[in-house]
FIKEMAR-591074 format. One record per residue (C-alpha): x, y, z; residue number from 0. Coordinates in nm, 3 decimals. Last residue first. Layout:
N
- X_Y_Z_NUM .
...
***
This chain:
356
- -0.384_-1.986_-3.893_355 .
- -0.085_-2.015_-3.727_354 .
- -0.007_-1.625_-3.803_353 .
- -0.409_-1.550_-3.720_352 .
- -0.344_-1.763_-3.369_351 .
- -0.057_-1.540_-3.286_350 .
- -0.210_-1.252_-3.359_349 .
- -0.543_-1.349_-3.136_348 .
- -0.272_-1.423_-2.850_347 .
- -0.059_-1.103_-2.871_346 .
- -0.363_-0.907_-2.855_345 .
- -0.503_-1.051_-2.563_344 .
- -0.183_-1.029_-2.401_343 .
- -0.157_-0.619_-2.499_342 .
- -0.520_-0.617_-2.359_341 .
- -0.428_-0.799_-2.007_340 .
- -0.104_-0.545_-2.011_339 .
- -0.300_-0.272_-2.039_338 .
- -0.589_-0.340_-1.814_337 .
- -0.317_-0.349_-1.540_336 .
- -0.190_-0.010_-1.631_335 .
- -0.511_0.153_-1.628_334 .
- -0.615_-0.016_-1.280_333 .
- -0.288_0.136_-1.142_332 .
- -0.327_0.487_-1.249_331 .
- -0.688_0.469_-1.088_330 .
- -0.567_0.289_-0.759_329 .
- -0.302_0.532_-0.663_328 .
- -0.295_0.351_-0.321_327 .
- -0.302_0.696_-0.123_326 .
- -0.598_0.803_-0.304_325 .
- -0.845_0.447_-0.290_324 .
- -0.696_0.462_0.049_323 .
- -0.814_0.832_0.174_322 .
- -1.155_0.726_-0.057_321 .
- -1.222_0.390_0.217_320 .
- -1.156_0.617_0.474_319 .
- -1.456_0.883_0.382_318 .
- -1.672_0.584_0.365_317 .
- -1.576_0.528_0.758_316 .
- -1.643_0.869_0.828_315 .
- -1.991_0.867_0.664_314 .
- -2.068_0.503_0.903_313 .
- -1.952_0.731_1.210_312 .
- -2.118_1.000_1.139_311 .
- -2.469_0.789_1.045_310 .
- -2.561_0.668_0.751_309 .
- -2.889_0.626_0.616_308 .
- -2.820_0.727_0.261_307 .
- -2.528_0.440_0.250_306 .
- -2.208_0.603_0.154_305 .
- -2.103_0.604_-0.215_304 .
- -1.712_0.660_-0.307_303 .
- -1.578_0.865_-0.571_302 .
- -1.252_0.851_-0.724_301 .
- -1.102_0.980_-1.052_300 .
- -1.119_0.876_-1.416_299 .
- -1.408_0.630_-1.338_298 .
- -1.377_0.259_-1.339_297 .
- -1.475_0.167_-0.967_296 .
- -1.746_0.335_-0.772_295 .
- -1.584_0.262_-0.405_294 .
- -1.855_0.123_-0.168_293 .
- -1.818_0.329_0.124_292 .
- -1.964_0.153_0.463_291 .
- -1.830_-0.152_0.616_290 .
- -1.781_-0.064_0.977_289 .
- -2.138_0.113_0.967_288 .
- -2.296_-0.230_0.829_287 .
- -2.209_-0.386_1.153_286 .
- -2.193_-0.772_1.137_285 .
- -1.823_-0.751_1.281_284 .
- -1.968_-0.498_1.550_283 .
- -2.231_-0.708_1.658_282 .
- -1.995_-1.031_1.652_281 .
- -1.711_-0.797_1.915_280 .
- -2.004_-0.705_2.159_279 .
- -2.116_-1.064_2.182_278 .
- -1.788_-1.177_2.277_277 .
- -1.753_-0.874_2.557_276 .
- -2.148_-0.922_2.682_275 .
- -2.076_-1.310_2.722_274 .
- -2.143_-1.291_3.111_273 .
- -2.399_-1.027_3.098_272 .
- -2.581_-1.228_2.769_271 .
- -2.530_-1.576_3.023_270 .
- -2.745_-1.391_3.267_269 .
- -3.008_-1.230_3.034_268 .
- -3.038_-1.614_2.915_267 .
- -3.113_-1.695_3.267_266 .
- -3.369_-1.424_3.337_265 .
- -3.539_-1.518_3.069_264 .
- -3.611_-1.355_2.702_263 .
- -3.383_-1.116_2.675_262 .
- -3.095_-1.311_2.492_261 .
- -3.369_-1.457_2.257_260 .
- -3.492_-1.116_2.101_259 .
- -3.108_-0.964_2.065_258 .
- -3.020_-1.366_1.936_257 .
- -3.344_-1.256_1.683_256 .
- -3.273_-0.934_1.604_255 .
- -2.912_-0.973_1.511_254 .
- -2.978_-1.299_1.313_253 .
- -3.293_-1.142_1.145_252 .
- -3.070_-0.786_1.053_251 .
- -2.781_-1.007_0.892_250 .
- -3.043_-1.181_0.667_249 .
- -3.180_-0.898_0.552_248 .
- -2.830_-0.752_0.477_247 .
- -2.703_-1.076_0.348_246 .
- -3.027_-1.065_0.105_245 .
- -2.967_-0.701_0.013_244 .
- -2.630_-0.801_-0.122_243 .
- -2.714_-1.098_-0.262_242 .
- -3.016_-0.886_-0.490_241 .
- -2.775_-0.629_-0.584_240 .
- -2.471_-0.818_-0.672_239 .
- -2.729_-1.070_-0.914_238 .
- -2.865_-0.742_-1.105_237 .
- -2.524_-0.582_-1.093_236 .
- -2.321_-0.833_-1.270_235 .
- -2.085_-1.095_-1.128_234 .
- -1.732_-1.071_-0.931_233 .
- -1.573_-1.219_-0.611_232 .
- -1.257_-1.070_-0.493_231 .
- -1.032_-1.206_-0.183_230 .
- -1.185_-1.581_-0.194_229 .
- -1.134_-1.880_0.048_228 .
- -1.285_-1.629_0.346_227 .
- -1.597_-1.799_0.411_226 .
- -1.780_-1.505_0.378_225 .
- -1.855_-1.473_-0.007_224 .
- -1.762_-1.801_-0.084_223 .
- -2.104_-1.892_0.019_222 .
- -2.236_-1.752_-0.267_221 .
- -2.106_-2.018_-0.529_220 .
- -1.759_-1.913_-0.635_219 .
- -1.617_-2.000_-1.034_218 .
- -1.242_-2.002_-1.081_217 .
- -0.970_-1.919_-0.905_216 .
- -0.851_-1.630_-1.077_215 .
- -0.497_-1.487_-0.971_214 .
- -0.534_-1.234_-1.230_213 .
- -0.258_-1.300_-1.535_212 .
- -0.534_-1.334_-1.759_211 .
- -0.570_-1.675_-1.950_210 .
- -0.873_-1.837_-1.674_209 .
- -1.005_-1.449_-1.676_208 .
- -1.106_-1.477_-2.071_207 .
- -1.200_-1.837_-2.025_206 .
- -1.447_-1.770_-1.711_205 .
- -1.566_-1.424_-1.879_204 .
- -1.689_-1.698_-2.167_203 .
- -1.830_-1.892_-1.909_202 .
- -2.049_-1.638_-1.770_201 .
- -2.163_-1.490_-2.093_200 .
- -2.275_-1.789_-2.211_199 .
- -2.482_-1.846_-1.854_198 .
- -2.354_-2.065_-1.593_197 .
- -2.201_-2.385_-1.576_196 .
- -1.936_-2.589_-1.770_195 .
- -1.627_-2.449_-1.563_194 .
- -1.778_-2.645_-1.240_193 .
- -1.783_-2.435_-0.920_192 .
- -2.167_-2.417_-0.930_191 .
- -2.472_-2.166_-0.900_190 .
- -2.178_-1.866_-1.051_189 .
- -2.023_-1.587_-0.900_188 .
- -1.669_-1.565_-1.065_187 .
- -1.354_-1.589_-0.830_186 .
- -1.017_-1.362_-0.784_185 .
- -0.776_-1.443_-0.515_184 .
- -0.606_-1.177_-0.445_183 .
- -0.208_-1.179_-0.472_182 .
- -0.016_-0.954_-0.193_181 .
- -0.335_-0.808_-0.045_180 .
- -0.286_-0.452_0.105_179 .
- -0.607_-0.373_0.150_178 .
- -0.600_-0.006_-0.091_177 .
- -0.352_-0.152_-0.358_176 .
- -0.413_-0.549_-0.398_175 .
- -0.765_-0.557_-0.264_174 .
- -0.824_-0.251_-0.525_173 .
- -0.655_-0.361_-0.788_172 .
- -0.793_-0.747_-0.798_171 .
- -1.167_-0.568_-0.787_170 .
- -1.056_-0.307_-1.090_169 .
- -0.922_-0.627_-1.276_168 .
- -1.245_-0.839_-1.214_167 .
- -1.442_-0.550_-1.267_166 .
- -1.294_-0.515_-1.652_165 .
- -1.320_-0.909_-1.688_164 .
- -1.675_-0.878_-1.624_163 .
- -1.710_-0.570_-1.857_162 .
- -1.572_-0.841_-2.081_161 .
- -1.808_-1.087_-2.066_160 .
- -2.112_-0.893_-2.074_159 .
- -2.298_-0.702_-1.867_158 .
- -2.682_-0.648_-1.824_157 .
- -2.788_-0.480_-1.479_156 .
- -2.444_-0.256_-1.415_155 .
- -2.429_0.000_-1.095_154 .
- -2.606_-0.247_-0.885_153 .
- -2.356_-0.475_-0.657_152 .
- -2.067_-0.497_-0.905_151 .
- -1.876_-0.645_-0.757_150 .
- -1.761_-0.798_-0.391_149 .
- -1.499_-0.736_-0.180_148 .
- -1.443_-1.004_0.036_147 .
- -1.298_-0.921_0.370_146 .
- -0.998_-0.727_0.525_145 .
- -0.804_-1.049_0.667_144 .
- -0.892_-1.268_0.948_143 .
- -1.078_-1.495_0.817_142 .
- -1.439_-1.516_0.839_141 .
- -1.581_-1.306_0.631_140 .
- -1.703_-0.933_0.634_139 .
- -1.796_-0.752_0.324_138 .
- -1.644_-0.509_0.131_137 .
- -1.823_-0.329_-0.113_136 .
- -1.832_-0.252_-0.517_135 .
- -2.025_0.000_-0.730_134 .
- -1.896_-0.077_-1.120_133 .
- -1.773_0.178_-1.367_132 .
- -1.870_0.069_-1.715_131 .
- -1.678_0.049_-2.059_130 .
- -1.307_0.051_-1.893_129 .
- -1.039_-0.004_-2.106_128 .
- -0.933_0.374_-2.113_127 .
- -1.101_0.527_-1.782_126 .
- -1.480_0.614_-1.779_125 .
- -1.574_0.978_-1.789_124 .
- -1.503_1.209_-1.507_123 .
- -1.815_1.458_-1.611_122 .
- -2.114_1.206_-1.785_121 .
- -1.966_0.908_-1.536_120 .
- -1.930_1.118_-1.232_119 .
- -2.315_1.263_-1.304_118 .
- -2.495_0.930_-1.371_117 .
- -2.406_0.700_-1.085_116 .
- -2.458_0.968_-0.854_115 .
- -2.750_1.067_-0.988_114 .
- -2.883_0.684_-0.936_113 .
- -2.773_0.646_-0.598_112 .
- -2.932_0.994_-0.476_111 .
- -2.690_1.139_-0.152_110 .
- -2.436_1.003_0.079_109 .
- -2.149_1.151_-0.119_108 .
- -1.762_1.149_-0.098_107 .
- -1.547_1.276_-0.369_106 .
- -1.190_1.219_-0.419_105 .
- -0.859_1.395_-0.515_104 .
- -0.962_1.754_-0.484_103 .
- -0.839_2.063_-0.771_102 .
- -0.782_1.800_-0.998_101 .
- -1.000_1.964_-1.286_100 .
- -1.200_1.622_-1.292_99 .
- -1.276_1.609_-0.940_98 .
- -1.363_1.955_-0.890_97 .
- -1.621_1.864_-1.173_96 .
- -1.730_1.622_-0.956_95 .
- -1.782_1.789_-0.643_94 .
- -1.955_2.097_-0.838_93 .
- -2.159_1.809_-1.012_92 .
- -2.272_1.698_-0.680_91 .
- -2.320_1.981_-0.483_90 .
- -2.574_2.109_-0.731_89 .
- -2.475_2.345_-1.020_88 .
- -2.570_2.149_-1.319_87 .
- -2.936_2.055_-1.156_86 .
- -3.137_2.046_-1.462_85 .
- -3.019_1.816_-1.692_84 .
- -2.801_1.561_-1.502_83 .
- -3.037_1.540_-1.212_82 .
- -3.345_1.574_-1.391_81 .
- -3.228_1.279_-1.559_80 .
- -3.099_1.067_-1.282_79 .
- -3.444_1.126_-1.084_78 .
- -3.520_1.307_-0.815_77 .
- -3.577_1.101_-0.487_76 .
- -3.256_1.202_-0.266_75 .
- -3.263_1.572_-0.332_74 .
- -3.007_1.699_-0.530_73 .
- -2.884_2.053_-0.425_72 .
- -2.827_2.354_-0.547_71 .
- -2.605_2.692_-0.571_70 .
- -2.275_2.498_-0.472_69 .
- -2.002_2.632_-0.328_68 .
- -1.681_2.464_-0.177_67 .
- -1.595_2.500_0.170_66 .
- -1.278_2.436_0.298_65 .
- -1.239_2.209_0.626_64 .
- -0.996_2.303_0.932_63 .
- -1.037_2.683_0.966_62 .
- -1.424_2.685_0.955_61 .
- -1.424_2.329_1.137_60 .
- -1.525_2.497_1.512_59 .
- -1.828_2.275_1.500_58 .
- -2.104_2.577_1.502_57 .
- -1.912_2.731_1.232_56 .
- -1.905_2.445_1.009_55 .
- -2.310_2.436_1.038_54 .
- -2.322_2.818_0.998_53 .
- -2.112_2.760_0.702_52 .
- -2.343_2.477_0.509_51 .
- -2.689_2.634_0.464_50 .
- -2.625_2.966_0.377_49 .
- -2.269_2.831_0.150_48 .
- -2.460_2.579_-0.055_47 .
- -2.258_2.277_-0.086_46 .
- -1.909_2.070_-0.116_45 .
- -1.745_2.015_0.177_44 .
- -1.368_1.993_0.183_43 .
- -1.108_1.819_0.366_42 .
- -0.702_1.787_0.355_41 .
- -0.554_1.495_0.458_40 .
- -0.230_1.400_0.606_39 .
- -0.298_1.342_0.950_38 .
- -0.572_1.129_0.848_37 .
- -0.521_0.804_0.987_36 .
- -0.472_0.962_1.317_35 .
- -0.836_1.024_1.339_34 .
- -0.979_1.391_1.516_33 .
- -1.028_1.565_1.156_32 .
- -1.217_1.204_1.070_31 .
- -1.460_1.256_1.348_30 .
- -1.521_1.573_1.268_29 .
- -1.581_1.552_0.914_28 .
- -1.837_1.284_1.038_27 .
- -2.032_1.559_1.232_26 .
- -1.998_1.752_0.913_25 .
- -2.187_1.511_0.723_24 .
- -2.416_1.411_0.946_23 .
- -2.553_1.777_1.014_22 .
- -2.575_1.831_0.640_21 .
- -2.762_1.588_0.597_20 .
- -2.955_1.369_0.749_19 .
- -3.080_1.150_0.507_18 .
- -2.767_1.172_0.278_17 .
- -2.567_1.380_0.044_16 .
- -2.635_1.774_0.108_15 .
- -2.280_1.874_0.223_14 .
- -2.120_1.624_-0.038_13 .
- -1.758_1.550_0.074_12 .
- -1.373_1.660_-0.106_11 .
- -1.105_1.450_0.045_10 .
- -0.768_1.597_-0.058_9 .
- -0.484_1.339_0.033_8 .
- -0.111_1.391_0.059_7 .
- 0.053_1.096_-0.053_6 .
- 0.462_1.065_0.107_5 .
- 0.336_0.992_0.453_4 .
- 0.042_0.818_0.364_3 .
- 0.237_0.553_0.225_2 .
- 0.083_0.382_-0.060_1 .
- -0.016_-0.023_0.042_0 .
***
């Protein structure tokens, strides 16, 4: 991973993104400023001055956080089409342009998901060799490592085999550079581990990945998301979003069931008291706030999506995801890896033509 001592980081946050913005966003900035992880991070907030400045002043952040002015903001219920055409001076537009122009290194927003997919893609464009950006999530698993990187989780409902290969490259680069995994194991989500299973698109992607320079371990199933046997799991956005929402639902069910049963009797309450520390660790491990911050990979700039319902701590975790991406110089490394894979594929095609 990159050394934060040699890579200053400039992070801009959307002051109007999220259910509880701007208060939640400003509280998160205060938390981030107090963290040792952000010793070399400069922070800014983009938003309407009349709304944002009083909050900065109230928290003593006027001298610590830059205010980037925007004339309007995109609400959580507005369509991406409206956001693109009619809200060009919104905090999201202004923030994306600031990344494009090199004034800031990363944009973090808990705002409207559809708008955050559309606006940065229009302004920043995709990287060379990337057709579509992908939304990703770092999920906890049974190993002691950093978790399983899962993509796409909703940005692209229909994908070609080329898209899946691109997602695999981006996921592998992220885990290697931002999370310090030396040789990330990449798996393709399927209904079975056998090579012959899956749709034509999945089987074509499998063949491509098998010949790539990535540490491709083959097809994986849903259970492999959590057993620690793979570091990156790739699928299309339809499958990924259904899987993610199912996982979140099961996690909530488990936590609520455990809580209910541990308060069901005097004996259960005594047991809960004795196991309090262990139960707290379990709760923390399954706490969505700890894993908040979904990188939007494949853009010519760093954008991180936070849950719209995030609290200040969760949003601060999303800010930390952006910091790690910047320090790792992730965008440049994705381009390098894609270039090598494209060169290898070109050589292979040329060799086949020469043989013919």
